[in-house]
Structure formats: C-alpha cells, structure tokens
C-alpha positions in Angstrom: -3.5 -44.0 -30.2 -3.5 -41.2 -27.7 -6.2 -40.2 -25.2 -7.1 -36.5 -25.1 -9.1 -34.8 -22.4 -10.2 -31.3 -23.5 -11.0 -28.6 -21.0 -12.8 -25.5 -22.3 -12.3 -21.9 -21.1 -14.7 -19.7 -19.2 -18.4 -19.7 -20.1 -18.0 -22.6 -22.5 -19.0 -26.2 -22.3 -17.8 -29.4 -23.9 -19.6 -28.4 -27.1 -16.7 -25.9 -27.8 -14.3 -28.8 -28.5 -16.6 -31.1 -30.5 -15.1 -30.4 -33.9 -11.6 -31.0 -32.5 -12.7 -34.2 -30.7 -14.2 -35.5 -33.9 -11.0 -34.8 -35.8 -8.9 -36.5 -33.2 -11.2 -39.6 -33.3 -11.1 -39.7 -37.1 -7.3 -40.1 -36.7 -7.7 -43.0 -34.3 -7.4 -41.2 -31.0 -9.7 -41.1 -28.1 -11.1 -37.6 -27.1 -13.2 -36.5 -24.1 -14.5 -32.9 -24.4 -15.5 -32.0 -20.8 -18.2 -29.7 -19.5 -17.2 -28.4 -16.1 -19.7 -28.1 -13.2 -22.1 -25.2 -13.6 -21.6 -24.7 -17.3 -23.1 -25.8 -20.6 -25.5 -28.7 -20.2 -24.5 -28.7 -16.5 -25.6 -25.2 -15.8 -28.3 -26.3 -13.5 -25.5 -27.2 -11.0 -24.3 -23.6 -10.8 -24.2 -22.2 -7.3 -22.0 -20.2 -5.0 -20.0 -23.3 -3.8 -18.7 -24.2 -7.3 -15.0 -23.2 -7.2 -11.7 -24.2 -8.8 -11.4 -27.3 -6.7 -14.7 -28.4 -8.1 -13.5 -28.1 -11.6 -10.3 -29.9 -10.9 -12.3 -32.7 -9.3 -14.4 -32.9 -12.4 -11.3 -33.8 -14.5 -9.9 -36.2 -11.9 -13.2 -38.1 -11.6 -13.2 -38.6 -15.4 -9.6 -39.8 -15.4 -10.3 -42.3 -12.7 -13.9 -43.4 -13.6 -13.0 -43.9 -17.2 -9.7 -45.5 -16.2 -7.7 -43.2 -18.4 -3.9 -43.2 -18.5 -1.3 -41.7 -20.7 -3.6 -38.7 -21.2 -2.9 -35.5 -23.1 -4.7 -32.7 -21.3 -5.6 -29.6 -23.2 -7.0 -26.5 -21.5 -8.0 -23.2 -23.2 -7.9 -19.9 -21.3 -9.3 -20.4 -17.8 -9.0 -24.1 -18.5 -5.3 -23.8 -17.9 -6.0 -23.3 -14.2 -7.8 -26.7 -14.2 -5.1 -28.4 -16.3 -2.4 -27.4 -13.7 -4.6 -28.6 -10.8 -5.4 -31.9 -12.5 -1.7 -32.6 -13.3 -0.9 -32.1 -9.6 -3.7 -34.4 -8.5 -3.2 -37.2 -11.0 0.3 -37.0 -12.4 0.6 -40.8 -13.0 -2.3 -40.5 -15.5 -0.9 -37.6 -17.6 1.4 -38.0 -20.6 1.5 -34.3 -21.6 -0.3 -31.0 -20.8 -1.1 -28.3 -23.4 -2.2 -24.8 -22.6 -4.0 -23.0 -25.4 -3.8 -19.2 -24.8 -4.2 -20.1 -21.1 -3.1 -19.4 -17.6 -0.2 -21.4 -16.2 -0.5 -20.8 -12.5 2.0 -21.6 -9.7 1.0 -22.7 -6.2 -1.1 -20.1 -4.5 -2.0 -18.1 -7.6 -5.6 -17.4 -8.8 -7.1 -16.6 -12.2 -8.1 -13.2 -10.7 -4.4 -12.5 -9.8 -3.0 -13.6 -13.1 -5.5 -11.9 -15.5 -5.6 -8.3 -16.7 -7.5 -5.4 -15.2 -10.0 -5.7 -18.1 -11.0 -9.2 -17.0 -10.9 -8.4 -13.3 -13.5 -5.7 -13.9 -15.5 -8.1 -15.9 -15.5 -10.7 -13.1 -16.5 -8.3 -10.4 -19.0 -6.2 -12.3 -20.6 -9.3 -13.9 -21.2 -11.0 -10.6 -22.9 -7.9 -9.1 -26.4 -9.3 -9.8 -26.3 -12.5 -7.8 -22.8 -12.4 -6.2 -21.6 -15.8 -7.6 -21.9 -16.0 -11.4 -20.4 -14.0 -14.2 -22.5 -13.7 -17.4 -20.8 -14.0 -20.8 -20.1 -10.9 -22.8 -22.8 -9.8 -25.2 -22.7 -11.5 -28.6 -20.7 -14.6 -29.3 -22.0 -18.1 -29.3 -25.5 -18.4 -27.7 -24.5 -21.6 -26.0 -22.2 -19.8 -23.5 -23.5 -19.7 -20.0 -22.7 -17.8 -16.8 -19.5 -18.8 -15.1 -19.0 -19.5 -11.4 -17.2 -16.5 -9.9 -15.4 -18.6 -7.2 -13.5 -20.5 -9.8 -11.8 -17.2 -10.9 -11.1 -16.1 -7.3 -9.8 -19.3 -5.6 -6.1 -19.7 -5.3 -4.7 -22.9 -6.8 -3.3 -25.3 -4.2 -0.5 -27.5 -5.5 0.8 -30.3 -3.3 3.5 -31.8 -5.5 6.6 -30.8 -7.5 5.4 -30.5 -11.2 6.2 -33.8 -13.0 8.7 -33.6 -15.9 6.1 -34.2 -18.6 6.1 -32.6 -22.1 4.1 -29.4 -22.1 2.8 -27.2 -24.9 1.8 -23.5 -25.1 -0.2 -22.1 -28.1 -0.1 -18.3 -27.8 -2.7 -16.3 -29.7 -1.1 -12.9 -29.9 -3.6 -10.9 -32.1 -6.1 -9.5 -29.6 -6.1 -6.6 -27.1 -6.1 -7.0 -23.3 -4.5 -10.4 -23.5 -3.1 -11.5 -20.2 -1.0 -14.2 -21.8 2.0 -12.4 -23.3 4.1 -12.7 -20.1 3.1 -16.3 -19.7 4.3 -17.1 -23.2 7.6 -15.3 -22.7 8.2 -17.3 -19.6 7.4 -20.8 -20.8 9.1 -20.5 -24.2 12.4 -20.4 -22.4 11.8 -23.5 -20.4 13.1 -26.8 -21.8 10.0 -28.9 -21.2 7.8 -26.5 -23.2 7.0 -26.6 -26.9 5.5 -23.3 -28.0 3.7 -21.8 -31.0 2.6 -18.2 -31.6 -0.3 -17.4 -33.9 -1.3 -13.7 -34.5 -5.0 -14.2 -34.2 -7.8 -13.6 -31.6 -8.5 -15.6 -28.4 -11.2 -17.9 -29.8 -8.8 -20.7 -30.8 -11.5 -23.0 -32.3 -12.7 -20.2 -34.6 -9.5 -18.4 -35.4 -6.7 -21.0 -35.2 -8.4 -24.4 -35.5 -5.9 -25.8 -38.0 -2.9 -24.7 -36.0 -4.5 -26.1 -32.8 -5.1 -29.5 -34.4 -1.6 -29.8 -35.8 -0.1 -28.7 -32.5 -2.0 -31.1 -30.3 -1.2 -34.0 -32.6 2.4 -33.5 -32.0 1.9 -34.7 -28.4 0.3 -38.0 -29.5 
C-alpha cells in the first residue's frame, strides 16, 4: 500500500483529483487530494497574504497532522512549485515526487519567472481588478476559482540539498504556449527521473487520465 498526496494546479481544488483518488483507493492505496488555501471549497480564505509559502505549509501540515510517511507527492502544473517546496520541508516523509506537466523550480525561482509570456500576461492582467487574485480563463470547469497572485510571484526558498528520491515527469506536449518543454528536456536526462511524454493538452485528468494513473502506480 502506498500513500499519495495529490496537489492540483492553479485555479483548481481537490475535486480535480477525485477520480484519481478513488481509483488509487480501489487498488488498496491511500490518497489525499488537497485543496490549497484560497481555492475550491477554501476560497473564502483568499486574500493578498496567501503566497507560495502558504501552500507549501498546507501540504506539510497534512503530512504531519495525518502522520503520513513514505508519501508519493503528485503535483500538476503550478502544483509542481508546491511539490518542490514540500520535499524540501519534509524530506523524511516523502518516498517519491511526481510532476505532471508541472514546474520544477530551483532555489530562488518563481512560477512567474519559469512560465511563458502568455501566462505572465494572464497573471498580471487578471489581477488588475483587485491586485491579488487571478480569475480562471473563460469556459472550463465551473468549479475553478480565482487563484492568489502572490503564489505565482513568490520565489521558492529551498534550504536543503534535494534528497535522492525517485522522481517522475509526465509531459503533455500537445498544446500551444506550454512552458514545460524545456523542463522535460532537462529532467529526462537526469538519472533519478522517470519520464513519459503524451501528445495531448494540459488538462491531464481529462486528456491523459489513463496514462496518469498507470504512471503514478509505478511509484507505489
């Protein structure tokens, strides 16, 4: 039995991973789909102070309060920033880390720095109304909620050398303006990384669910 902690990308709550969590539980694993502060059913907590550190703390608190060890972390898109921070903060609790079409930051890097010009414009223009939240793009799942701008802007602070744990990268290569091509090219040459490329769009649960499930089970 493995324990999975599932971290969604921008604008999404834990609801995004519910089908995956149910599939993992049906196979005898434990699965915790998280909703980060200010999003989903926790959108009432959205304010200008919610930043990347807040979201990393969300994950660390679950690991500690639920007494989780030997955890497989999965982060999609923006969630890769949070995965990297949580591994740094609680390395003794993590078995493996998986990035699903996600950022893989180094110390001092932010989502804003790592993303494409398309998304940088989206962040800045979207936050113009209140200065601290970025609304989701039109269309898409109605459960999406505004995302705290500071989480995109804050630079990640890593205090430790990355632990030598197994890592996975699922690259979804079939959509325009993807900021993840260079990430994939970098990590697929590193020995600790297991990688998979699927030529579909960015919404992994909608467009590559079967591949995602098979991939994350390899880390059990």
